[in-house]
Backbone as numpy.savetxt, mean C-alpha at the origin, in Angstrom:
# Nx Ny Nz CAx CAy CAz Cx Cy Cz
-19.45 6.22 -3.86 -20.02 4.93 -3.48 -21.28 4.68 -4.29
-21.08 4.22 -5.51 -22.19 4.03 -6.45 -23.14 2.96 -5.98
-24.44 3.17 -6.21 -25.44 2.17 -5.86 -25.24 0.89 -6.68
-24.62 1.02 -7.84 -24.41 -0.14 -8.71 -23.18 -0.94 -8.30
-22.44 -0.46 -7.35 -21.20 -1.12 -6.94 -21.49 -2.46 -6.27
-20.70 -3.46 -6.62 -20.83 -4.80 -6.05 -19.64 -5.06 -5.14
-19.91 -5.58 -3.95 -18.85 -5.96 -3.03 -18.95 -7.46 -2.76
-17.86 -8.01 -2.24 -17.85 -9.42 -1.83 -17.82 -9.46 -0.31
-18.71 -10.24 0.28 -18.73 -10.37 1.73 -19.12 -11.80 2.11
-18.19 -12.49 2.73 -18.47 -13.82 3.31 -19.19 -14.77 2.37
-18.64 -14.88 1.16 -19.14 -15.88 0.22 -20.16 -15.40 -0.78
-20.53 -14.12 -0.72 -21.58 -13.62 -1.63 -21.15 -12.30 -2.26
-21.54 -12.12 -3.53 -21.37 -10.84 -4.20 -22.68 -10.07 -4.03
-22.59 -8.90 -3.41 -23.78 -8.17 -2.99 -23.75 -6.73 -3.47
-24.93 -6.14 -3.70 -24.97 -4.69 -3.91 -24.39 -3.98 -2.69
-23.75 -2.87 -2.93 -23.05 -2.15 -1.87 -23.94 -1.94 -0.64
-25.17 -1.50 -0.84 -26.05 -1.16 0.28 -26.52 -2.38 1.07
-26.35 -3.57 0.51 -26.80 -4.78 1.20 -25.68 -5.47 1.98
-24.47 -5.01 1.84 -23.34 -5.65 2.51 -23.22 -5.10 3.93
-23.45 -5.95 4.93 -23.44 -5.53 6.33 -22.51 -6.43 7.14
-21.82 -5.81 8.11 -20.92 -6.54 9.00 -21.41 -6.36 10.42
-21.31 -7.40 11.24 -21.78 -7.38 12.62 -21.07 -6.31 13.45
-21.81 -5.70 14.40 -21.18 -4.75 15.32 -20.19 -5.46 16.24
-20.27 -6.79 16.34 -19.34 -7.55 17.15 -18.14 -8.05 16.35
-18.01 -7.59 15.12 -16.85 -8.02 14.34 -15.59 -7.47 14.98
-14.59 -8.33 15.12 -13.37 -7.95 15.82 -12.53 -6.94 15.03
-12.74 -6.87 13.72 -12.08 -5.80 12.97 -12.60 -4.45 13.38
-13.91 -4.35 13.67 -14.54 -3.12 14.09 -14.19 -2.78 15.54
-14.18 -3.79 16.41 -13.95 -3.56 17.84 -12.49 -3.42 18.22
-11.61 -4.20 17.58 -10.21 -4.26 18.01 -9.20 -3.99 16.89
-9.65 -3.69 15.68 -8.74 -3.65 14.52 -7.98 -4.96 14.41
-8.69 -6.05 14.69 -8.10 -7.39 14.71 -8.27 -8.01 13.33
-7.44 -7.56 12.39 -7.56 -8.05 11.04 -6.43 -7.57 10.15
-6.45 -8.06 8.95 -5.40 -7.82 7.95 -6.06 -7.34 6.67
-5.36 -6.49 5.91 -5.88 -6.07 4.61 -4.78 -6.13 3.57
-5.18 -6.06 2.33 -4.25 -6.05 1.20 -4.91 -5.30 0.06
-4.11 -4.70 -0.80 -4.62 -3.94 -1.94 -3.82 -4.31 -3.19
-4.52 -4.71 -4.25 -3.89 -4.98 -5.53 -4.38 -3.98 -6.56
-3.47 -3.54 -7.43 -3.85 -2.62 -8.49 -4.44 -3.39 -9.67
-5.27 -2.68 -10.42 -5.85 -3.22 -11.66 -5.52 -2.24 -12.78
-4.94 -2.75 -13.85 -4.59 -1.94 -15.00 -5.03 -2.69 -16.25
-5.75 -2.01 -17.13 -6.29 -2.64 -18.34 -7.15 -3.86 -17.99
-7.82 -3.79 -16.85 -8.71 -4.87 -16.44 -8.02 -6.06 -15.83
-6.69 -5.97 -15.62 -5.94 -7.11 -15.10 -5.25 -6.75 -13.79
-5.11 -7.72 -12.92 -4.45 -7.52 -11.64 -2.94 -7.39 -11.83
-2.33 -6.48 -11.07 -0.91 -6.16 -11.21 -0.13 -6.74 -10.03
0.93 -7.52 -10.33 1.83 -8.05 -9.29 1.05 -8.75 -8.19
-0.01 -9.44 -8.58 -1.00 -9.91 -7.62 -0.50 -11.07 -6.76
0.31 -11.96 -7.34 0.78 -13.11 -6.56 1.56 -12.66 -5.33
2.37 -11.61 -5.48 3.15 -11.11 -4.35 2.24 -10.49 -3.30
1.18 -9.80 -3.72 0.24 -9.23 -2.75 -0.47 -10.33 -1.97
-0.86 -11.38 -2.64 -1.55 -12.47 -1.95 -0.59 -13.23 -1.03
0.67 -13.32 -1.41 1.66 -13.95 -0.52 1.84 -13.11 0.74
1.85 -11.79 0.59 1.99 -10.92 1.77 0.74 -11.02 2.65
-0.43 -11.11 2.02 -1.67 -11.30 2.78 -1.59 -12.57 3.62
-1.13 -13.65 3.01 -1.02 -14.92 3.71 -0.04 -14.81 4.87
1.08 -14.15 4.65 2.07 -13.98 5.71 1.51 -13.16 6.87
0.84 -12.04 6.56 0.29 -11.20 7.61 -0.75 -11.95 8.44
-1.62 -12.71 7.77 -2.60 -13.51 8.49 -1.92 -14.49 9.43
-0.89 -15.15 8.92 -0.17 -16.11 9.75 0.48 -15.47 10.96
0.99 -14.25 10.80 1.68 -13.56 11.90 0.75 -13.24 13.06
-0.55 -13.07 12.79 -1.47 -12.79 13.90 -2.42 -13.96 14.17
-2.17 -15.09 13.55 -2.91 -16.30 13.87 -4.32 -16.38 13.34
-4.57 -15.77 12.18 -5.86 -15.94 11.50 -5.64 -16.90 10.33
-6.46 -17.92 10.25 -6.31 -18.86 9.14 -6.71 -18.18 7.84
-5.97 -18.46 6.79 -6.29 -17.91 5.49 -7.54 -18.63 4.96
-8.62 -17.90 4.70 -9.86 -18.57 4.31 -9.87 -19.10 2.89
-8.89 -18.73 2.06 -8.88 -19.16 0.66 -7.47 -19.56 0.23
-7.41 -20.42 -0.76 -6.15 -20.68 -1.43 -5.80 -19.48 -2.31
-4.57 -19.45 -2.81 -4.18 -18.38 -3.74 -5.10 -18.39 -4.95
-5.36 -19.57 -5.49 -6.24 -19.67 -6.66 -7.64 -19.19 -6.33
-8.10 -19.50 -5.12 -9.42 -19.05 -4.70 -9.52 -17.53 -4.62
-8.49 -16.91 -4.05 -8.46 -15.44 -3.98 -8.48 -14.83 -5.38
-7.65 -15.36 -6.26 -7.58 -14.81 -7.61 -8.94 -14.91 -8.30
-9.61 -16.04 -8.16 -10.92 -16.20 -8.77 -11.92 -15.17 -8.25
-11.91 -14.93 -6.95 -12.81 -13.94 -6.36 -12.48 -12.54 -6.82
-11.18 -12.22 -6.86 -10.76 -10.89 -7.32 -11.21 -10.65 -8.76
-10.94 -11.62 -9.62 -11.28 -11.44 -11.04 -12.79 -11.34 -11.24
-13.55 -12.12 -10.47 -15.00 -12.03 -10.59 -15.50 -10.67 -10.10
-14.90 -10.15 -9.02 -15.30 -8.84 -8.51 -14.97 -7.75 -9.52
-13.82 -7.86 -10.16 -13.45 -6.89 -11.21 -14.46 -6.92 -12.34
-14.88 -8.12 -12.74 -15.88 -8.25 -13.81 -17.23 -7.66 -13.38
-17.66 -7.96 -12.17 -18.94 -7.45 -11.68 -18.99 -5.93 -11.74
-17.85 -5.30 -11.46 -17.82 -3.84 -11.38 -17.31 -3.18 -12.66
-17.00 -3.98 -13.67 -16.51 -3.43 -14.93 -15.27 -2.58 -14.74
-14.40 -2.98 -13.82 -13.22 -2.17 -13.49 -12.11 -2.38 -14.51
-11.64 -1.31 -15.09 -10.50 -1.39 -16.01 -9.23 -0.83 -15.38
-9.37 0.12 -14.46 -8.20 0.71 -13.81 -8.58 1.14 -12.40
-7.78 0.73 -11.44 -8.08 1.08 -10.06 -7.50 0.08 -9.09
-8.28 -0.25 -8.05 -7.78 -1.07 -6.96 -8.80 -2.12 -6.53
-8.28 -3.25 -6.06 -9.10 -4.24 -5.36 -8.63 -4.29 -3.92
-9.54 -3.99 -3.00 -9.24 -4.00 -1.57 -9.75 -5.31 -0.98
-8.91 -5.98 -0.16 -9.27 -7.23 0.51 -9.05 -7.09 2.00
-9.96 -7.61 2.80 -9.81 -7.54 4.25 -10.30 -8.82 4.90
-9.54 -9.31 5.86 -9.91 -10.50 6.63 -9.77 -10.16 8.11
-10.86 -10.33 8.88 -10.78 -10.13 10.32 -10.99 -11.46 11.03
-10.79 -11.44 12.35 -10.93 -12.68 13.11 -12.39 -13.09 13.30
-13.30 -12.30 12.76 -14.70 -12.67 12.77 -15.50 -11.98 13.86
-16.76 -12.37 13.99 -17.69 -11.76 14.95 -17.93 -12.70 16.12
-17.77 -12.15 17.32 -18.00 -12.93 18.55 -18.19 -11.93 19.68
-18.77 -12.38 20.80 -18.96 -11.50 21.95 -17.64 -10.82 22.33
-17.70 -9.51 22.60 -16.48 -8.73 22.81 -15.67 -9.26 24.00
-14.44 -9.63 23.70 -13.47 -10.08 24.70 -12.10 -9.96 24.05
-11.10 -9.53 24.81 -9.78 -9.34 24.21 -9.18 -10.65 23.71
-9.39 -11.73 24.43 -8.84 -13.02 24.01 -9.51 -13.47 22.72
-8.79 -14.33 21.96 -9.33 -14.83 20.70 -10.65 -15.57 20.95
-11.58 -15.49 20.00 -12.80 -16.31 20.08 -12.45 -17.77 19.79
-13.41 -18.70 19.93 -13.14 -20.10 19.62 -12.58 -20.27 18.21
-11.74 -21.27 18.04 -11.05 -21.48 16.77 -12.00 -21.69 15.61
-13.20 -22.20 15.89 -14.15 -22.46 14.80 -14.89 -21.20 14.35
-14.67 -20.07 14.99 -15.32 -18.81 14.59 -14.88 -18.45 13.18
-15.80 -18.31 12.25 -15.38 -18.02 10.87 -14.85 -16.60 10.74
-13.77 -16.41 9.98 -13.28 -15.05 9.74 -14.26 -14.27 8.86
-14.21 -12.97 8.97 -14.98 -12.10 8.08 -14.11 -11.75 6.89
-14.61 -12.01 5.68 -13.86 -11.76 4.45 -14.64 -10.75 3.62
-14.00 -9.64 3.30 -14.67 -8.57 2.56 -13.74 -8.04 1.47
-14.32 -7.72 0.31 -13.56 -7.16 -0.80 -14.41 -6.13 -1.53
-13.75 -5.08 -2.02 -14.44 -4.12 -2.88 -13.45 -3.54 -3.87
-13.95 -2.90 -4.91 -13.09 -2.26 -5.90 -13.23 -0.75 -5.80
-12.21 -0.06 -6.27 -12.22 1.40 -6.37 -11.67 1.79 -7.74
-12.45 2.52 -8.50 -11.96 3.05 -9.77 -11.00 4.20 -9.48
-9.84 4.18 -10.12 -8.84 5.20 -9.85 -7.89 5.30 -11.03
-7.50 6.53 -11.37 -6.51 6.72 -12.43 -5.14 6.44 -11.86
-4.52 5.38 -12.31 -3.21 4.97 -11.80 -2.11 5.27 -12.82
-2.31 4.84 -14.05 -1.26 4.96 -15.06 -1.00 6.40 -15.46
-2.06 7.15 -15.73 -1.91 8.53 -16.20 -2.23 9.54 -15.10
-1.78 9.25 -13.91 -2.00 10.14 -12.77 -1.29 11.48 -13.01
-2.02 12.60 -13.04 -1.38 13.89 -13.29 -0.30 14.24 -12.26
-0.43 13.70 -11.05 0.55 13.99 -10.02 1.95 13.52 -10.42
2.02 12.43 -11.18 3.32 11.92 -11.61 4.02 12.88 -12.56
3.25 13.68 -13.28 3.85 14.63 -14.22 4.42 15.86 -13.51
3.74 16.31 -12.47 4.25 17.51 -11.77 5.07 17.16 -10.54
4.94 15.93 -10.06 5.70 15.50 -8.89 4.95 15.75 -7.61
5.18 14.88 -6.64 4.50 14.96 -5.35 5.34 15.72 -4.34
4.66 16.41 -3.46 5.31 17.04 -2.30 4.94 16.23 -1.06
5.88 16.14 -0.12 5.63 15.39 1.10 5.99 16.23 2.32
5.40 15.89 3.45 5.81 16.45 4.73 6.30 15.30 5.60
7.06 15.61 6.62 7.53 14.58 7.54 6.78 14.70 8.86
6.53 13.54 9.48 5.82 13.47 10.75 6.50 12.42 11.62
6.37 12.52 12.95 6.93 11.47 13.81 6.23 10.13 13.55
7.00 9.06 13.60 6.44 7.72 13.42 5.98 7.23 14.79
4.68 7.16 14.99 4.12 6.80 16.30 3.46 5.42 16.27
3.79 4.61 15.30 3.11 3.32 15.13 3.66 2.25 16.08
2.96 1.09 16.07 3.38 -0.03 16.88 4.65 -0.66 16.32
5.13 -1.72 16.97 6.44 -2.29 16.64 6.41 -3.42 15.63
5.24 -3.76 15.09 5.16 -4.80 14.07 4.59 -4.22 12.78
5.32 -3.27 12.21 4.85 -2.59 11.01 4.99 -3.45 9.77
5.67 -4.59 9.89 5.78 -5.53 8.77 4.48 -6.28 8.53
3.54 -6.20 9.47 2.23 -6.84 9.35 1.25 -5.80 8.80
0.53 -6.15 7.75 -0.38 -5.19 7.12 -1.72 -5.20 7.86
-1.67 -4.64 9.06 -2.82 -4.62 9.96 -3.82 -3.53 9.56
-5.10 -3.76 9.89 -6.11 -2.73 9.66 -6.05 -1.64 10.74
-5.16 -1.77 11.71 -4.97 -0.74 12.74 -4.13 0.40 12.16
-4.80 1.37 11.56 -4.12 2.38 10.76 -4.31 3.81 11.30
-4.60 3.95 12.59 -4.85 5.29 13.12 -3.63 6.20 12.96
-2.43 5.69 13.22 -1.24 6.53 13.07 -1.07 6.99 11.62
-1.35 6.10 10.68 -1.26 6.47 9.26 -2.36 7.47 8.89
-3.55 7.31 9.44 -4.62 8.27 9.20 -4.20 9.67 9.67
-3.61 9.75 10.87 -3.18 11.04 11.39 -2.06 11.63 10.55
-1.15 10.77 10.07 -0.07 11.25 9.20 -0.62 11.76 7.88
-1.55 11.01 7.30 -2.14 11.43 6.02 -2.93 12.73 6.18
-3.54 12.91 7.35 -4.26 14.16 7.59 -3.30 15.35 7.69
-2.12 15.13 8.26 -1.11 16.20 8.28 -0.71 16.58 6.86
-0.60 15.58 6.01 -0.29 15.87 4.61 -1.42 16.66 3.97
-2.66 16.27 4.23 -3.81 16.97 3.66 -3.86 18.42 4.14
-3.59 18.62 5.43 -3.59 19.98 5.97 -2.51 20.84 5.33
-1.39 20.22 4.98 -0.30 20.95 4.34 -0.50 21.10 2.84
-1.53 20.47 2.29 -1.80 20.55 0.86 -0.82 19.76 0.02
-0.31 18.64 0.58 0.64 17.80 -0.15 0.09 16.39 -0.27
0.81 15.56 -1.03 0.28 14.24 -1.38 0.54 13.16 -0.35
1.63 13.27 0.39 2.04 12.15 1.24 2.80 12.66 2.46
2.83 11.84 3.51 3.64 12.10 4.70 4.67 11.00 4.84
5.91 11.40 5.07 6.98 10.44 5.38 7.17 10.42 6.89
7.15 9.23 7.46 7.28 9.07 8.90 8.74 8.92 9.30
9.10 9.52 10.43 10.49 9.62 10.86 10.62 9.09 12.28
11.62 8.25 12.50 11.89 7.68 13.83 13.38 7.72 14.09
13.76 8.26 15.25 15.17 8.38 15.63 15.98 9.11 14.56
15.36 10.04 13.89 16.04 10.86 12.89 16.08 10.27 11.49
15.57 9.05 11.33 15.62 8.38 10.02 14.22 8.17 9.46
14.11 8.26 8.14 12.85 8.01 7.46 12.53 6.51 7.56
11.32 6.18 8.00 10.92 4.77 7.97 10.22 4.48 6.65
9.07 5.11 6.41 8.33 4.93 5.16 7.24 5.98 5.09
6.51 6.00 3.97 5.38 6.90 3.85 4.17 6.36 4.60
3.16 7.21 4.77 1.96 6.76 5.47 1.25 5.64 4.71
1.44 5.57 3.38 0.91 4.45 2.59 1.83 4.15 1.42
3.14 4.22 1.67 4.10 4.04 0.57 5.48 3.72 1.12
6.39 3.33 0.22 7.79 3.13 0.55 8.60 4.33 0.06
9.50 4.82 0.89 10.29 6.02 0.58 11.63 5.63 -0.06
12.01 6.36 -1.11 13.29 6.18 -1.80 13.95 7.55 -2.00
15.28 7.52 -2.10 16.00 8.68 -2.62 17.00 8.18 -3.65
17.45 9.08 -4.52 18.41 8.76 -5.57 19.66 9.59 -5.34
20.78 8.90 -5.23 22.07 9.58 -5.03 23.05 9.04 -6.07
23.36 9.85 -7.09 24.24 9.39 -8.16 23.61 8.24 -8.92
24.34 7.11 -8.97 23.83 5.94 -9.70 23.19 4.93 -8.76
22.81 5.38 -7.56 22.22 4.47 -6.57 20.83 4.95 -6.17
19.92 3.99 -6.00 18.66 4.30 -5.34 18.75 3.71 -3.93
18.26 4.47 -2.98 18.43 4.13 -1.57 17.06 4.00 -0.91
16.88 2.91 -0.17 15.66 2.71 0.60 15.99 1.95 1.86
15.16 2.07 2.84 15.41 1.44 4.14 15.34 -0.09 4.01
16.23 -0.82 4.69 16.16 -2.29 4.63 14.92 -2.80 5.36
14.47 -3.98 4.95 13.29 -4.57 5.58 13.58 -4.99 7.01
12.58 -4.79 7.85 12.63 -5.19 9.26 11.21 -5.07 9.78
11.03 -5.25 11.08 9.70 -5.05 11.65 9.33 -3.57 11.71
10.24 -2.68 11.31 9.99 -1.23 11.36 9.18 -0.73 10.18
9.02 -1.55 9.15 8.30 -1.08 7.97 7.66 -2.24 7.23
6.70 -1.90 6.37 6.00 -2.91 5.59 6.86 -3.33 4.40
6.93 -4.63 4.12 7.66 -5.08 2.93 6.86 -4.76 1.66
7.14 -3.61 1.07 6.36 -3.14 -0.08 6.50 -4.04 -1.29
5.40 -4.37 -1.92 5.41 -5.21 -3.12 5.97 -4.43 -4.30
5.49 -3.20 -4.50 6.01 -2.36 -5.58 7.47 -2.03 -5.32
7.83 -1.83 -4.07 9.23 -1.60 -3.68 10.14 -2.67 -4.28
9.77 -3.93 -4.08 10.60 -5.03 -4.55 10.72 -5.04 -6.06
9.61 -4.84 -6.75 9.63 -4.84 -8.22 10.50 -3.71 -8.75
10.39 -2.53 -8.13 11.17 -1.37 -8.59 12.65 -1.58 -8.32
13.00 -2.20 -7.22 14.41 -2.48 -6.95 15.00 -3.41 -8.02
14.21 -4.38 -8.43 14.68 -5.28 -9.50 14.84 -4.53 -10.81
13.89 -3.67 -11.12 13.97 -2.87 -12.36 15.18 -1.95 -12.32
15.45 -1.36 -11.16 16.62 -0.48 -11.03 17.90 -1.25 -11.31
18.00 -2.47 -10.79 19.17 -3.28 -11.05 19.33 -3.60 -12.51
18.22 -3.88 -13.19 18.27 -4.14 -14.63 18.73 -2.92 -15.42
18.49 -1.73 -14.86 18.91 -0.48 -15.51 20.34 -0.09 -15.18
21.02 -0.92 -14.40 22.40 -0.63 -14.04 22.55 0.28 -12.84
21.47 0.51 -12.13 21.54 1.32 -10.92 21.91 0.43 -9.74
22.70 0.98 -8.84 22.97 0.28 -7.59 21.78 0.46 -6.65
21.49 -0.57 -5.89 20.42 -0.50 -4.90 21.06 -0.59 -3.53
20.89 0.44 -2.73 21.43 0.47 -1.37 20.28 0.40 -0.38
20.27 -0.65 0.42 19.27 -0.77 1.47 19.92 -0.32 2.77
19.62 0.90 3.16 20.20 1.48 4.38 19.29 2.59 4.90
19.51 2.96 6.14 18.76 4.06 6.71 19.23 5.38 6.10
18.31 6.33 5.98 18.70 7.67 5.54 17.85 8.71 6.27
18.42 9.90 6.44 17.75 10.96 7.16 16.93 11.83 6.22
16.12 12.68 6.81 15.36 13.65 6.01 16.32 14.58 5.29
17.39 15.02 5.98 18.34 15.94 5.36 19.02 15.30 4.16
19.34 14.02 4.25 19.93 13.32 3.11 18.96 13.29 1.93
17.69 13.06 2.22 16.69 12.99 1.15 16.51 14.35 0.49
16.51 15.42 1.28 16.37 16.76 0.71 17.57 17.09 -0.17
18.75 16.64 0.23 19.97 16.93 -0.52 20.22 15.96 -1.66
19.37 14.94 -1.82 19.58 13.92 -2.84 19.31 14.48 -4.24
19.76 13.75 -5.24 19.49 14.14 -6.63 17.99 14.06 -6.94
17.36 13.01 -6.41 15.93 12.81 -6.62 15.37 12.06 -5.43
14.06 12.03 -5.33 13.36 11.18 -4.37 12.07 10.70 -5.01
11.56 9.60 -4.51 10.28 9.09 -4.99 9.71 8.13 -3.96
8.44 7.78 -4.14 7.86 6.74 -3.31 7.10 5.76 -4.19
6.87 4.57 -3.65 6.19 3.52 -4.41 5.05 2.94 -3.59
4.02 2.49 -4.30 2.90 1.78 -3.67 2.06 1.17 -4.77
1.11 0.31 -4.37 0.23 -0.31 -5.36 -0.68 0.71 -6.03
-0.99 1.80 -5.33 -1.90 2.80 -5.89 -1.18 3.94 -6.60
0.11 4.14 -6.28 0.87 5.23 -6.90 1.89 4.73 -7.91
2.19 3.43 -7.90 3.27 2.85 -8.69 4.59 3.53 -8.29
5.19 4.33 -9.15 6.40 5.08 -8.79 6.04 6.57 -8.89
6.14 7.28 -7.77 5.73 8.68 -7.72 6.93 9.58 -7.40
7.37 10.42 -8.36 8.48 11.33 -8.09 8.13 12.31 -6.97
9.08 12.60 -6.11 8.92 13.58 -5.04 9.75 14.81 -5.39
9.13 15.98 -5.36 9.81 17.21 -5.76 10.09 18.15 -4.59
9.48 17.89 -3.43 9.73 18.74 -2.27 9.43 17.97 -1.00
10.24 18.23 0.04 10.05 17.63 1.36 10.02 18.76 2.38
8.94 18.85 3.12 8.76 19.92 4.11 8.99 21.30 3.50
8.52 21.47 2.27 8.63 22.77 1.61 9.97 23.05 0.98
10.91 22.13 1.08 12.24 22.32 0.49 12.37 21.48 -0.78
12.84 22.06 -1.87 12.91 21.30 -3.12 13.94 20.18 -3.06
13.63 19.11 -3.76 14.56 17.99 -3.93 15.11 18.06 -5.34
16.44 18.05 -5.48 17.05 18.15 -6.80 16.67 19.46 -7.48
16.14 19.38 -8.68 15.74 20.57 -9.43 14.36 21.07 -9.04
13.68 20.33 -8.16 12.30 20.68 -7.84 11.31 20.19 -8.87
11.77 19.38 -9.80 10.94 18.76 -10.83 11.14 17.24 -10.78
10.18 16.47 -11.30 10.38 15.01 -11.34 11.69 14.66 -12.03
12.49 13.82 -11.37 13.81 13.49 -11.88 13.78 12.41 -12.95
14.85 12.33 -13.75 14.87 11.37 -14.86 14.85 9.92 -14.41
15.48 9.61 -13.30 15.51 8.20 -12.88 14.14 7.77 -12.34
13.50 8.63 -11.59 12.16 8.30 -11.11 11.20 8.15 -12.29
11.30 9.03 -13.26 10.45 8.93 -14.45 10.70 7.63 -15.18
11.97 7.28 -15.34 12.32 6.06 -16.05 11.79 4.83 -15.32
11.95 4.79 -14.00 11.48 3.64 -13.23 9.95 3.55 -13.28
9.28 4.69 -13.31 7.82 4.67 -13.45 7.42 4.07 -14.81
8.10 4.50 -15.86 7.80 3.97 -17.19 8.05 2.47 -17.25
9.15 2.04 -16.66 9.47 0.61 -16.67 8.45 -0.20 -15.88
8.00 0.36 -14.75 7.01 -0.36 -13.96 5.68 -0.46 -14.70
5.31 0.60 -15.41 4.08 0.55 -16.20 4.19 -0.51 -17.31
5.36 -0.61 -17.92 5.58 -1.65 -18.93 5.44 -3.03 -18.31
6.03 -3.19 -17.13 5.94 -4.48 -16.42 4.50 -4.81 -16.06
3.76 -3.80 -15.58 2.38 -4.02 -15.17 1.50 -4.44 -16.34
1.81 -3.92 -17.53 0.99 -4.22 -18.69 1.46 -5.47 -19.42
2.61 -5.99 -19.06 3.18 -7.13 -19.79 2.36 -8.40 -19.49
């Protein structure tokens, strides 16, 4: 958290230490808010229109008015990237229902939302983990029933990610009724023959932006895309596995719960899809 870091808060670009949010903010008290994350590569936003569309949808689903147009968001993001000299990393955006006296019911409609953004420098393209492959553990999916909304209520994901950290692995895949739902901060895939398999969209999982782009790339490569439920055992027995996210792009998975997937090395299809996504991101 560099002292030189600039954040955006409620209409102003501020030094990190000067950005303050009210103790009565509903994001702090109730997790009553939405967030979104866009990647930055070579100083440019990646797949950003889709991220902003998902932000707008999530806000609408919980009844928070979108404080900016798409063009307005893009202008703020690009200015924040310039302020921080960011060439590679992430832009985090968060909108809460605003600050008002604590009460479960919504505050008056004229209460302004709290809008906050910051950047994080991060190696995305040349992530060493992509070369050796990620290991994952599985955990029970204990989240609420509207996982399609990108809510700031992330305690279940925090606990899942901590299980991964305790196991010394990169990610946790959440499991419900015997089937993989998604990663704690990613979309889960497996590769079986000439098909890539991922769970179909529903309220059980977040509609991943990178997920959609990778599915299109797979189709262009002549791979079949199967949207269906799959078990942990199927994933372990698959030819390959990988996960996708704005911060990981396409990440090969080499082991699940300590059991190797495929050869135990990053597979050729996951590697190829990662290369194609990087080409797309830079185009």
